[in-house]
C-alpha positions in Angstrom: 0.0 0.0 0.0 1.3 3.5 -0.8 1.8 5.6 2.3 1.9 9.3 2.4 4.9 10.5 4.6 3.3 12.8 7.1 5.8 15.2 8.5 6.2 17.5 11.5 3.0 18.4 13.4 0.5 17.1 10.8 -1.4 15.1 13.4 -1.4 17.9 15.9 -2.3 20.6 13.3 -5.2 18.5 12.1 -6.4 18.2 15.7 -6.2 21.9 16.2 -7.9 22.5 12.8 -10.8 20.2 13.9 -11.4 22.5 16.8 -11.1 26.0 15.4 -10.2 26.0 11.7 -12.5 23.6 9.9 -14.9 25.2 7.4 -17.9 23.4 8.9 -17.1 24.2 12.5 -18.7 26.7 14.7 -17.9 27.2 18.4 -19.9 28.6 21.3 -19.3 28.2 25.0 -17.4 25.0 24.9 -19.5 23.4 22.2 -18.8 22.9 18.5 -21.1 22.3 15.6 -19.4 19.8 13.3 -21.2 18.4 10.3 -24.5 19.5 11.9 -23.7 17.7 15.2 -23.1 19.4 18.5 -20.1 18.1 20.3 -18.6 19.2 23.7 -14.9 20.3 23.7 -12.2 20.7 26.2 -11.3 24.4 26.1 -8.0 23.8 28.0 -6.9 21.4 25.3 -8.0 23.9 22.7 -5.7 26.6 24.1 -2.8 24.1 24.2 -3.4 23.3 20.6 -3.5 27.0 19.6 -0.2 27.5 21.4 1.4 24.6 19.5 0.1 25.9 16.2 1.5 29.4 16.8 4.9 28.0 17.7 4.8 25.8 14.7 4.1 28.6 12.4 6.8 30.8 13.8 10.1 30.8 12.0 12.1 30.4 15.3 12.0 30.1 19.1 9.5 32.4 20.8 9.4 34.5 23.9 6.6 33.9 26.3 5.3 37.4 25.8 5.2 36.9 22.1 3.1 33.7 22.4 0.8 35.6 24.9 0.3 38.6 22.8 -0.3 36.5 19.5 -3.0 34.5 21.1 -4.4 37.1 23.5 -3.9 34.8 26.5 -2.5 35.9 29.8 1.2 35.2 30.2 0.6 33.2 33.3 -1.8 30.9 31.4 0.6 30.4 28.6 3.4 29.6 31.0 1.4 26.8 32.7 0.8 25.2 29.3 4.4 25.5 28.3 5.6 24.1 31.6 3.4 21.0 31.0 4.5 20.6 27.4 8.2 20.8 28.6 7.4 18.2 31.3 6.3 15.8 28.5 9.3 16.8 26.2 7.1 18.5 23.6 8.6 21.9 24.1 12.2 23.0 24.8 13.4 26.2 26.4 16.8 27.8 25.6 18.5 28.3 29.0 20.2 31.5 27.7 17.5 33.3 25.8 14.6 31.7 27.7 12.8 31.3 24.3 10.6 28.3 23.7 10.5 26.0 20.7 8.8 22.7 19.8 10.7 19.5 20.1 11.2 16.7 17.6 8.8 14.6 19.6 6.2 15.9 17.2 8.1 14.5 14.3 8.2 11.2 15.9 4.4 11.3 16.3 4.0 12.3 12.8 6.1 9.3 11.6 3.9 7.0 13.7 0.7 8.5 12.2 2.1 8.0 8.7 2.6 4.3 9.4 -1.1 3.9 10.2 -2.7 6.0 7.4 -2.5 5.8 3.6 -3.7 8.5 1.2 -6.0 5.9 -0.3 -7.6 5.2 3.0 -8.1 8.9 3.7 -9.6 9.7 0.3 -11.7 6.6 -0.2 -14.9 7.8 1.6 -14.8 11.0 -0.3 -14.5 9.2 -3.6 -17.6 7.2 -2.8 -19.5 10.4 -2.0 -18.2 12.2 -5.1 -19.2 9.3 -7.4 -22.6 9.1 -5.9 -23.2 12.8 -6.0 -22.1 13.2 -9.5 -23.3 9.9 -10.7 -20.0 9.3 -12.6 -16.7 7.5 -12.0 -14.4 9.1 -9.4 -10.6 8.5 -9.2 -7.5 9.1 -7.1 -4.2 9.4 -8.8 -0.6 10.1 -7.8 2.7 11.0 -9.4 4.5 7.8 -10.2 7.9 8.5 -11.9 6.8 11.0 -14.5 3.5 9.4 -15.1 0.0 9.4 -13.6 -0.8 6.3 -11.5 -4.4 5.6 -10.5 -4.5 4.2 -6.9 -8.2 4.1 -6.4 -11.3 4.1 -8.6 -15.0 4.2 -7.8 -17.0 3.1 -10.9 -19.9 5.2 -12.2 -23.4 3.9 -12.7 -22.6 2.2 -16.0 -19.0 1.1 -15.4 -18.2 2.7 -18.8 -14.8 3.9 -17.8 -13.7 0.9 -15.8 -11.1 -0.3 -18.2 -9.7 3.2 -18.8 -9.1 4.0 -15.2 -8.4 0.7 -13.4 -6.2 0.8 -10.2 -2.5 0.6 -11.1 -3.0 2.0 -14.6 -0.4 4.6 -15.7 -1.2 7.5 -18.0 0.6 10.6 -19.4 0.6 13.9 -17.4 -0.2 16.1 -20.4 -3.4 14.4 -21.6 -5.2 13.8 -18.3 -6.9 16.2 -15.9 -5.1 14.6 -12.8 -1.8 14.8 -14.7 -2.2 18.5 -15.3 -2.8 19.0 -11.6 0.4 17.1 -10.8 2.4 19.0 -13.3 1.9 22.1 -11.3 4.6 20.9 -8.9 7.2 21.2 -11.5 9.3 24.2 -12.5 10.2 25.1 -16.1 13.4 23.1 -16.2 11.8 20.1 -14.6 9.0 20.3 -17.1 11.5 20.3 -19.9 13.0 17.1 -18.4 9.6 15.4 -18.3 8.8 16.3 -21.9 12.2 15.1 -23.0 11.7 11.8 -21.2 8.1 11.1 -21.9 7.2 13.4 -24.9 3.8 14.9 -25.6 2.2 12.1 -27.6 -0.9 12.8 -29.5 -3.5 10.4 -28.2 -6.5 12.2 -29.8 -7.0 15.2 -32.0 -7.6 17.2 -28.8 -4.3 16.3 -27.1 -1.9 19.1 -26.2 1.3 18.4 -28.1 3.5 21.5 -27.6 5.2 22.9 -24.5 3.8 26.3 -25.1 0.2 25.1 -25.1 0.9 22.9 -22.1 2.3 26.0 -20.2 -0.7 28.0 -21.1 -3.0 25.2 -20.0 -1.3 24.9 -16.6 -1.6 28.6 -16.0 -5.4 28.3 -16.6 -5.5 25.2 -14.2 -3.7 27.1 -11.5 -5.9 30.0 -11.8 -9.3 28.1 -11.8 -8.3 25.4 -9.3 -9.3 22.4 -11.4 -8.1 20.8 -14.6 -10.1 19.5 -17.5 -9.4 16.5 -19.9 -11.7 17.3 -22.8 -11.4 14.1 -24.9 -7.6 14.6 -24.8 -6.8 11.1 -23.5 -9.8 9.2 -25.1 -12.4 10.3 -27.6 -15.9 10.2 -26.0 -14.6 10.7 -22.4 -14.4 14.0 -20.4 -12.8 14.4 -17.0 -12.4 17.1 -14.4 -9.8 17.0 -11.7 -8.8 18.9 -8.5 -5.6 18.8 -6.3 -5.0 17.1 -3.0 -2.5 19.3 -1.2 -0.3 18.5 1.9 0.7 20.9 4.6 3.5 22.3 2.5 0.9 23.2 -0.3 2.3 20.6 -2.7 -0.1 18.7 -4.9 0.6 15.2 -3.6 -2.4 13.6 -5.4 -5.5 14.5 -7.5 -9.1 13.4 -7.5 -11.2 13.4 -10.6 -14.7 12.8 -12.0 -15.0 11.2 -15.4 -17.8 10.3 -17.7 -18.9 10.0 -21.3 -19.3 13.2 -23.2 -23.0 12.5 -23.7 -23.4 13.1 -20.0 -20.3 15.2 -19.0 -21.6 18.3 -20.8 -19.8 21.6 -20.2 -22.8 22.6 -18.1 -22.4 19.6 -15.9 -18.6 20.2 -15.8 -19.3 23.7 -14.4 -21.6 22.2 -11.8 -19.2 19.5 -10.8 -16.2 21.9 -10.6 -17.8 23.5 -7.5 -18.3 20.1 -5.9 -14.9 18.6 -6.6 -13.2 21.9 -5.4 -15.0 21.5 -2.1 -13.9 17.9 -1.7 -10.4 18.9 -2.7 -10.3 21.5 0.1 -11.8 19.2 2.7 -9.4 16.3 2.0 -6.4 18.7 1.8 -7.4 20.2 5.2 -7.3 16.7 6.6 -3.7 16.4 5.5 -2.7 19.6 7.2 -3.1 22.1 4.4 -4.3 25.7 5.2 -4.9 28.5 2.8 
């Protein structure tokens, strides 16, 4: 199984995000509304997580006063939390400057989490919902040595695209929606290397076959937040894709919705674009990404 290498603080940042950053979360007097359910929370833990996030976001060790001012907490309150975190080796204090910093114990926790979770396990429930909501095939793909690799597929109602997007199948970057999303990770020289290695093969009359056209297309993808395969990989099939980002902002994967052109009209594509971007954001947030 392919595992996503979760890095420093991803588990802690996601916990904090659940409490006070998630899009669907509203808080009032120790209660949150999450996915239309009211859940009690521990406000002391919430403050501890906020302190951890502030320290993680800072470029270097922080003074007690800076943490206090940043969060609007009394210095005495922040100090109690920092003392507890130091007791459990989550925070270090420089004996000369008296500044505080997070320890590598968070990195150890992140590695333990990465051993338990795979990107496919995380995304699978969303693919099922996406396929059901759009009534089309939904896919998850990653970058596999200069090629798209499909790691999960939920078939649409008629299984029409099952053969085209089976798990383990490889496909070119330039002719697929998911591939265009993954190409956004590469700079110009890296893009040249990919083109030199894999070429820009013409699979249909709609396939992009020049670097100039590809760069123009990627700029459009970056601006609109999704990519389109308009019969570029296979005549009669249309696909829309959106990125899955990690905490660094890198596109580590892409999700897509595919179907026959008879159903995947441009009007339906426009409708699905809003849905898939919402799912893209929700999954990325789960992996520690923040705007």
